[in-house]
ZALUM-81070 format. One line per 2 residues: number of its first residue (from 1); their letters; for each residue x, y, z of C-alpha. Coordinates in nm, 2 decimals. Layout:
% ZALUM-81070
NUM> A> X/Y/Z  ...
***
This chain:
% ZALUM-81070
1> MA> -0.58/-5.73/2.22  -0.32/-5.66/1.96
3> AE> -0.58/-5.43/1.76  -0.69/-5.22/2.06
5> QR> -0.28/-5.17/2.17  -0.25/-5.03/1.77
7> GF> -0.56/-4.80/1.84  -0.41/-4.70/2.16
9> AL> -0.08/-4.62/2.02  -0.26/-4.44/1.73
11> LI> -0.45/-4.21/1.94  -0.12/-4.10/2.11
13> VL> 0.04/-4.05/1.82  -0.22/-3.82/1.68
15> WT> -0.28/-3.64/2.02  0.10/-3.58/2.02
17> LG> 0.10/-3.42/1.68  -0.22/-3.22/1.76
19> LL> -0.01/-3.09/2.07  0.30/-3.05/1.83
21> AL> 0.06/-2.85/1.58  -0.05/-2.62/1.88
23> LV> 0.30/-2.55/2.00  0.44/-2.48/1.63
25> AG> 0.12/-2.22/1.60  0.18/-2.07/1.92
27> LA> 0.54/-2.00/1.84  0.46/-1.88/1.51
29> AA> 0.19/-1.65/1.67  0.46/-1.54/1.91
31> GR> 0.70/-1.49/1.66  0.48/-1.25/1.45
33> SA> 0.39/-1.05/1.75  0.74/-1.00/1.84
35> ME> 0.82/-0.88/1.48  0.52/-0.66/1.48
37> TA> 0.65/-0.52/1.82  1.00/-0.48/1.70
39> GN> 0.86/-0.31/1.39  0.66/-0.08/1.57
41> LR> 0.95/0.01/1.78  1.18/0.09/1.48
43> GN> 0.90/0.31/1.34  0.84/0.51/1.63
45> AA> 1.22/0.54/1.67  1.24/0.65/1.32
47> AE> 0.95/0.89/1.35  1.10/1.07/1.67
49> AA> 1.43/1.09/1.49  1.28/1.26/1.19
51> AD> 1.11/1.49/1.43  1.41/1.56/1.59
53> GG> 1.57/1.64/1.28  1.30/1.89/1.20
55> VQ> 1.38/2.10/1.50  1.71/2.13/1.37
57> LA> 1.64/2.19/1.04  1.41/2.47/1.17
59> IF> 1.70/2.64/1.41  1.90/2.66/1.05
61> EL> 1.65/2.78/0.85  1.55/3.06/1.08
63> RR> 1.93/3.13/1.13  1.93/3.15/0.73
65> GT> 1.61/3.37/0.74  1.44/3.16/0.48
67> WR> 1.17/3.06/0.75  1.02/3.28/0.99
69> PD> 0.84/3.25/1.32  0.50/3.31/1.17
71> GL> 0.29/2.95/1.24  0.30/2.83/0.92
73> SH> 0.36/2.48/0.82  0.67/2.35/0.63
75> SV> 0.65/2.01/0.48  1.00/1.84/0.44
77> GI> 1.10/1.48/0.39  1.34/1.35/0.64
79> GR> 1.46/1.00/0.61  1.15/0.76/0.58
81> AT> 0.91/1.04/0.73  0.71/1.36/0.61
83> VG> 0.76/1.61/0.88  0.56/1.92/0.94
85> VA> 0.73/2.20/1.11  0.58/2.51/1.27
87> IE> 0.75/2.80/1.42  0.55/3.02/1.64
89> DQ> 0.70/3.35/1.77  0.70/3.34/2.20
91> SD> 0.86/3.71/2.22  0.53/3.89/2.31
93> RI> 0.45/3.66/2.58  0.47/3.79/2.92
95> NP> 0.68/3.68/3.23  0.49/3.63/3.55
97> NF> 0.83/3.65/3.74  0.86/4.05/3.64
99> SS> 0.52/4.10/3.62  0.34/4.35/3.86
101> PA> 0.00/4.24/4.09  -0.19/4.51/3.88
103> LL> -0.08/4.35/3.54  -0.12/3.99/3.66
105> AA> -0.46/4.08/3.80  -0.54/4.26/3.45
107> IL> -0.47/3.92/3.27  -0.65/3.67/3.51
109> AA> -0.95/3.92/3.44  -0.88/3.88/3.08
111> VG> -0.91/3.52/3.06  -1.20/3.49/3.27
113> AD> -1.14/3.56/3.65  -1.38/3.79/3.84
115> PA> -1.21/4.10/3.98  -1.20/3.96/4.32
117> EA> -1.07/3.65/4.22  -0.80/3.79/3.99
119> LD> -0.67/4.04/4.23  -0.64/3.76/4.48
121> LS> -0.46/3.52/4.26  -0.22/3.81/4.14
123> RA> -0.13/3.85/4.50  -0.10/3.51/4.55
125> MV> 0.14/3.44/4.24  0.36/3.72/4.36
127> DW> 0.39/3.60/4.68  0.52/3.27/4.55
129> RT> 0.81/3.43/4.37  0.94/3.67/4.64
131> AT> 1.16/3.59/4.91  0.91/3.73/5.20
133> TM> 0.73/3.53/5.49  0.45/3.80/5.47
135> SL> 0.15/3.77/5.21  0.08/4.08/4.99
137> AG> -0.30/4.01/5.12  -0.20/4.02/5.48
139> GL> -0.10/3.75/5.75  0.21/3.48/5.68
141> KL> 0.19/3.32/5.31  0.24/2.97/5.45
143> DR> -0.09/3.00/5.65  -0.30/3.03/5.31
145> YR> -0.17/2.68/5.20  -0.17/2.50/5.52
147> RA> -0.57/2.63/5.52  -0.61/2.51/5.19
149> GL> -0.46/2.14/5.28  -0.18/2.16/5.05
151> PY> 0.12/2.00/5.19  0.36/2.26/5.06
153> GP> 0.40/2.62/5.05  0.56/2.91/4.82
155> PN> 0.93/2.84/4.75  1.02/3.21/4.76
157> RP> 1.19/3.21/4.44  1.08/3.28/4.06
159> FA> 0.87/3.07/3.85  1.06/2.79/3.68
161> SV> 0.78/2.72/3.41  0.41/2.82/3.34
163> DE> 0.31/2.49/3.49  0.42/2.60/3.83
165> IG> 0.16/2.87/3.83  -0.06/2.56/3.84
167> LV> 0.08/2.49/4.24  -0.03/2.85/4.36
169> VG> -0.35/2.84/4.60  -0.68/2.92/4.45
171> MN> -0.54/2.86/4.10  -0.73/2.58/3.87
173> DV> -0.69/2.41/3.58  -0.94/2.63/3.34
175> LL> -0.74/2.94/3.42  -0.40/2.80/3.37
177> AR> -0.51/2.63/3.04  -0.64/3.00/2.95
179> LR> -0.31/3.20/3.08  -0.07/2.94/2.89
181> PY> -0.10/3.13/2.54  0.02/3.46/2.75
183> FS> 0.30/3.37/2.97  0.66/3.26/2.93
185> VY> 0.95/3.25/3.19  1.20/3.26/2.95
187> QI> 1.17/3.64/2.87  1.45/3.86/2.98
189> GD> 1.54/4.21/3.00  1.35/4.53/3.15
191> AH> 0.99/4.57/3.11  0.97/4.90/2.93
193> EI> 0.74/4.92/2.61  0.41/4.79/2.49
195> AN> 0.41/4.44/2.31  0.26/4.43/1.96
197> SS> -0.03/4.21/2.05  -0.41/4.38/2.10
199> FN> -0.43/4.14/2.41  -0.09/4.30/2.57
201> RA> -0.25/4.63/2.49  -0.58/4.56/2.62
203> VQ> -0.41/4.43/2.97  -0.18/4.70/2.99
205> QD> -0.44/4.95/3.02  -0.65/4.77/3.23
207> AA> -0.33/4.74/3.47  -0.29/5.09/3.47
209> MI> -0.66/5.13/3.61  -0.61/4.86/3.89
211> GR> -0.24/5.00/3.99  -0.31/5.35/3.90
213> TS> 0.02/5.35/3.76  0.18/5.27/3.43
215> AL> 0.21/4.92/3.36  0.41/4.89/3.04
217> IG> 0.52/4.55/2.92  0.76/4.41/2.66
219> FT> 1.11/4.30/2.68  1.43/4.51/2.61
221> SP> 1.64/4.16/2.50  1.72/4.13/2.14
223> DE> 1.69/3.74/2.16  1.40/3.54/2.00
225> IV> 1.21/3.31/2.19  1.03/3.07/1.93
227> LV> 0.81/2.75/1.98  0.91/2.49/1.75
229> SA> 0.61/2.19/1.67  0.81/1.89/1.44
231> TA> 0.54/1.62/1.37  0.68/1.32/1.19
233> VL> 0.44/1.05/1.01  0.59/0.75/0.85
235> AD> 0.41/0.56/0.56  0.34/0.25/0.82
237> GA> 0.13/0.52/1.04  0.43/0.58/1.29
239> RF> 0.39/0.94/1.42  0.60/1.12/1.66
241> VR> 0.55/1.50/1.76  0.86/1.71/1.92
243> RA> 0.78/2.05/2.10  1.10/2.24/2.16
245> EL> 1.13/2.61/2.30  1.43/2.79/2.17
247> RL> 1.62/3.11/2.27  1.77/3.25/1.95
249> SA> 2.08/3.46/2.05  2.10/3.76/1.87
251> QL> 2.46/3.86/2.01  2.67/3.56/2.10
253> KP> 2.95/3.57/2.37  3.28/3.36/2.32
255> GE> 3.19/2.99/2.35  2.82/3.06/2.32
257> RA> 2.60/2.84/2.13  2.38/3.05/1.88
259> EQ> 2.05/2.86/2.02  1.94/2.75/2.39
261> IL> 1.68/2.48/2.43  1.46/2.60/2.69
263> TW> 1.21/2.31/2.69  1.22/1.98/2.50
265> K> 0.89/1.77/2.49
***
């Protein structure tokens, strides 16, 4: 009887030790997981900070004139990260808030819309940005959105972003993606001269044919609009990309910053 009791007690001890071993292993695994998570968070934060530093460096170098908005990548070390910084000029982009229906139709046709679709969408874009109740195509502007089953209508104000063009009735994701490289809502000034790009010259000529009047494009503002892309990579593989669209003021007013952040993604 005593032997049986000792055997039972031994089993209890072994079971308890096994349970403790499992608990210790579980705690160790949880600790490693928590440390890995913390390490990843630190790495991601360091990469983000380095990418943001890359944007600030780009502003400094642009102001010094040592870097240009030519799309070339500059590799720099910031903290523990290697950061690739590229600057693209946005100055030859077209502002859909200032463009005529003929110019918008020409751009839409150039990126793949058929002529009838291009003309219809150009009118819908002008309807979106103008404070009127009647559509350029005829009828009430709101009726087109109701017939399309959309729960909204034109806000009767300028486009706040290129993304917003995707809300215009009849617009689709494919066309919007093709339009993005040519549009910016941040250009200011009067449209008065042909911009330098061959694309802009081509659509200007098509717009003149569509509207039977000159549709010159380009902007009088001396400010620069640039897109800075900063990609930070750490040795442990952490990676972060910052994209910032900036306006660099040519003439500063009292108390005004030399640069204005337009988008920060």
